[in-house]
N, C-alpha and C positions, 0 to 999 in steps of 0.2 A: 609144444604145451598148449595147452586146454587151459581155459579161463571161463569159472564157471561162476557167478552171480549169483547168488542166494538172498530172496529178500529177510530183514529180522524185523521190518518194519516199516510206518511209512517213512521215517527218517533216519534209518541206516538198513547198509549191503552189507554181507560180506563176499569176501570176493575169496578167491580160492583156487590157486595157480596147480593145474596139473601135470609134470612133468613126467616125462620120461625115464624110465629106472635105469641106473646108475651103476655099478657097481663094487666103484674106486674113486675115493677122491685123492687131490694134489700130495695129499699128507701121506698118504699110504703110494702112490703110483711110487715118489720117492724111492721111500723107505724099498721100495721094489725092486726098483734099479739096480742090476747090481756093482759092487767097485771098477770105477772112483763114482761112479754116479750115471745123469744125464748129460749123452753128448753135447753138443753145445747147440750144436744144431736143432737139436731136440729143442733145448730150450729157448732157441730166438722163435721154433713155433711156435710155444707155448705159449711165449710173452705176444707175440705176435696177435697171437687172438684169444688171450684174455684183452692186450686196449685193444682189438675190434671190437668186442662186448662193452667194453669203458666205453667207447670213444658213444656207440651208440644209444646205449644212459647217462651219459652224461648231454645231449644231444637233445634230448629232452628232458630235459631238466631235474633227471632219476638219482640221489646220492648212493649206492648200498648200504654203505656204513655197514661192513661190515665185515670186509677179505681179508679173509683168509686160511690157506692152506682145504683149512678146513668144509668152505663152503663154495673151491673149485674143482665140480669135475669133472674125473677126464675119460671118456670111454674106447673103448677097446683097440676103436680103427685113430688114436691118439685127437678127437675132437674135443676139445675144453666149453662146457657149459658151468656156466653163473647161477649158485644157487643159494639158498636162505634167503629170500629177503624178509624178513621179520620186521629188520630196520634198518630198513629202505627209507625212504624220502622224498618227497618233488617240489624240489628246488624252491625257496620266496626269501624275497632279501625279505619281504615282509615277515615270517616267519620265527615265532623262539621252539630254537632246534635243542632236547637237550643234548649235555655234553656226556652220559656217559656211554657212548657209542665203541664201534667196534675193537677187541678185543686187546688185550692193554702191550706187545710187545707190537700191535702192528697197529696203531695210534699214535699220530700225529703231534707233535710237540701245540695245534693251536688246540686240539683238543685237551690232550694234556692241560695243559695252560686253562685251560673251558674260557677260551677266548673262540667268537664267533668262529665259521668254520661252513662250508661250501663243495663244490665235487672237489674240489682239492684230496683230500680228503681216503679220497679211493685212489688217489695219482702214490701216499705217498705208503699205503698201504700194500701197493702193487709192488713199490721197491725197493718192500723189505723182502718179500713173496721172492722176485725176481733174484736176492741175493742170495734165501735157503735155497731155489733155485742149481745154485752151485758151492752151496757152503751143504745142503743138507739137515739142519739145522739151524730156528732162527737168529734172524742179526742182533736183533736186543733183545736180551732177556730181562727186563725188571723180571724185579718185584715189587716192588709199586711207584704209583705215580713216578715220585721224583728218582727214586734209581732209577728209573727208565728216564725219564729225561738225561739226566746226566751220563747213563748208555752213548744216548741220541748225542749228545756233542760229546763225548770219548773221542769219539767219529769225527762227524763234519765239524765237532769247534765249536767253541760258545758264540751264538751272534752279539753281534752288531750292535747297539744301542739301540739305536736305530731302528732294527728290523722288530723292535721286542714289541709287542702286542703290548697299546696302551690299554685297554681295556680288563686289563687279566691283576690278581690280587700279589703273586706270588712274583718277587720280585728277579732279576737277572742276577742281582748282586749273591743271591742264595747258591749258586755255581762259582765254580775257582776258571779261571779264564786261560781255558786249555783250545788248545788251537787244531785245525784240521789238519786231522793226518789219512796220505793216498787209505783210498780203497780199498786197493788190492794189496794193502796188509791185513783185509779182512775180509775182502774178496780173490782171497791169488788167483784165483781159476780162469777170471772173466776178463773178457781182450778187451785192447785199449775204447774199441767205439762203445761196447759196452757200459764199460766202466763210467764212463764218458753218461751218459744215458739215466745208469742209476743213480749216478749225485743229480743228478735235472728233478728227479721224481724222490732225491731223498733230500730236495730243498727245507730250507727253515721258512718265509716266507710263502707261503702257499699262493699270492699274487705272483711268489714270483718263478713257480713250481711248472717244468710242464704241463700242457694236455695231455687228452688220451690222443687226440687228432698226429699233433703236433709229433708226441714222438712214436707215431707208428714212420712217420717224415723220418727218424734219426741218424743217418748215416751205418746207425748201427745196422737195422731192417735194408739196407741201399745194395751191401756185398754181394745178400739173399737172392736181391731183383736182377742184377747184372751178369752172377753169373750162374742163372737159371737164363737168359737171355742167351748170354755165349756159347751155353749148351744146345740150344731149341737151334 
């Protein structure tokens, strides 16, 4: 990737990111995969690469804010490239952030509720993408922000009152008191370790949501390391 900076004025500089050409995104990659879909090891490799990219961004306080399959490129060699940084921002606890970020189906609860948010927004989106790699279709297909929240709660359950953000106008009482269902009801192809990791990504409270760095150390990825060492 090259970075081209062009002065617009004394106070403003236009920054252009120039990427290599990649002829497919993850959405196309999933659509092209023959039935029954991607092999579990291929999904694991794609997820590991995606989380490595996110860990790098977040360690530099950068939020992507629009992760979805269309914004993740996959080269012919199977390398993952994060793309479309049009909504990306450097995170600061003192900055005001717009609530209109992340494509609806990949938007986390804190953004849907128009609460404050930070780098965990990308982890939620990544969890949605993780599930989609197995399902070959989006996990939450809401038609509006309220509908999207309802579909999320049908899976993870309505969060307890103490976890509901205090800085939002939408009341918890607007939603039925549904209980969480096993994630394997919705993503039956995922294994036990993958299901555990997915739930940590799809945690309602962003402060309790797993980080990209900790996700890379999850048991889901450890058996890959063990098997590689055994073969060598």
